[in-house]
N, C-alpha and C positions, 0 to 999 in steps of 0.2 A: 427055915421054911415057914414056921409060925409067924415070924415077923413080916414076911412078904404077904402072907394071907391077911394079916391084920391091917397092914397098910393099904392093901387092895380094897378091903371092905370099907375102911375109913374114907378112901377116895370116892368110892361109890356113894356112900351116904352124903358126903359133902356135895357132890355133883347133883344128886337127887334133890337136896334141899334148895340148892341154888335155882334149879329149874322150877320148883314149886313156887318160888318167890317172884318169878318173872311175870310180867303183865300187870295191868291195872286192877286194883281191887275195887269193889263197889264203894261208892261214897268217898273216893280218894280225893286228895287235893283240897280245894277250898270248902268242900262239903263237910269236912271235919271227921270223917269216919262213919261207921255204922252205929246208929242209935239202938235200933231194934228191928224186928221183923213184923210185917203186917201181911199175914197169909204167906205167900211165897216171895214177896217183894221186900227189898231192903229199904228201911227208912233211915235217912241220913241225920247227922247231928244238927244240921241246919233246918230240919223239918221237911225237906223235899224227899220225894220218892226216887230211888236210884233207877237209872235207865238200863242197868245191868241185865244181861240175859241169864246170869247165874241165878239159882234159886236159893232162897233163904230158908233155913231149917231151924 
């Protein structure tokens, strides 16, 4: 019984982390990733401001 519970919880954790990784992240691709935040906007490694609707904290 404990083994089944453990495997069920493990499967839930894996599926949740896969879902969280889906979608594009701010400054992805050629922009090189996030450098820093300026207010609530993401500033990319290439110096440009991300067009993302996500907020930077």
